[in-house]
N, C-alpha and C positions, 0 to 999 in steps of 0.2 A: 341500295347498288343497282347502277346504273351496266347494263346488256352492251359488250360493245357492238358498235353499230353494224347492221348486217349489210355489205354490200349487194347488190345486184347488178347483173349484167339483162342488156336487152332480152336477149334470147330467153332465158331463164324466166324474167319475168313473164313472157309470151307465154311460155309453156305452164306457167304456174297459174295465170287468168285461163288457162284452157283446161286446168284441174278442175278449177272451181267454178267453170261455166258446169262443166259434165257432174259435178259431185251436184249442185244447186238442181238439176235435172232429174237425175238419176234418186236422189232422195226425195224427191219433190219438195224440197225445202221452198222457205220465200226468199231466202239471204244467205250469203257467203261472204263472210270476209276472212283475209288471210292479212295475217298484221304482225309484226316483229315485236318481240317482247320490251323493246321500248316505246309501243305503240303507235306505229307508223303503218299505213294502210299499205299492203303491198299490190291483194287484188282484191276483187266484188264484183259479185255476178248476184243476178235474180233483182229482185225490188231493192237493193241496196243503194239504188239513187235515189228511192224515197226515204233514206233515213239520213242523220247526219252523223257521218261515218267516220268523221274524225273525233268529234266524241267519244262515239262508240268503240272505235278502235284504242282509243286512251282507256277509256275504261271496262275494256277488255284484256288488257297488258295490266291494269291496275289491278284489277280482280285476281290474274293469276298471280301476281306478284304477291297480293296478300295472303293467298291461300297456300303459296311458297313459303311463307311466314310460319303458317301453322304445319306445314307438314315440316319444315324443320325444329319446331317445338315437341313432335311429337315423334323426333328421330326416323321421320320418311325422308327420302332425298326430294321427291317431286309429287305435287299429284299430277299426272298427266293427262287425265281428263276430269268437266267438270260438266254439271249439268244442273240448269237452274229451270226449275217450271211455273208455270204462271197460269191464269184462269183463261187463256187463250193462246197465248204465244209462250215458246220455250226457247233455250238457247242451250245447244252443246258444244264445248269448247276444250280441243286436244292441242296439246305442245307436239310442236312437229319438229324434229332433230335439236329438241333444246333451245330451238332458235327464233322459231315461228310458231304462231297460234291459229290455229284454224277454227273459226266460229262459225255455229249453224244456226242460223233462225228459222226456226219452222215452227207450226202449227198445226190444228187438227186435219189437215188435208195429209198428213204423212204418220208416220208413228215414230217412235222413241229407238224402236229396232232396227226398222229400216236405214234410219238417219246413222245409228252406230257402226254397221254394218256397212255401208258406202263411204261413211270416214274411213274407216280402218283403212280400205282399200286406195281411198286419194291420200292417206299418210303416209300411204307406203311410196305412192307416186311421187310424194313433194319429199320424202327424204332422200329421194336416187336424184331429186335438181338439186335438192342442196349440197350433195356428195360434189355435185358437178361445179356447183358455185363456189365450192372451198378447194376444189382442184384447180381451178381459174385464180382465184386469187393468190395461193401459194405459189402457181408457176409466174403470175404478174410481179409479186414481188420478188423472185429470185432473177429475173428479168431487169428488172430495175436495175439491181447492186450488180449485173454482169455488164452493164453498162459503160459502170464508173473504171478508171485505170485509175493507177499509181500517178500517174501525171495529173488527172483531175483534181485527186487529192492535196499533191504537193500547191497546185495552182490556188485549192482553195485556202490552205495557211498562209501562204507566202505573200497573200496581198494585203 
């Protein structure tokens, strides 16, 4: 099942990028990816430029979708956080506002505890930004329809 497309505005994308940059520094992580649930990259920070962020974004979203299926099978709504530990690198993923995924890639230069602590703060900031996006989207829908008059509708069907 596809997730509806998340419509982002320039100001909010800039704010999300700032949160990602701050999280990368505060958590001492290697890279941060902010991805929508369809796998589209919204923001990246740190050494993300060294990665295939397109593939990684798609795989992160696919992983979240797959574990969402597991959650449903065990009658859980959703797993909001996931952690994958490797020999040298680890990934912490958190669902933000049921619309985005915050992926933190880190190594031995930091700890899982510090990452989780910093992610919690960043998640709160990102949820506030998503609330603003929702408000803008709702008001822009109302604005579009408020411009249409009865005469416009009559003209549309009378041609």
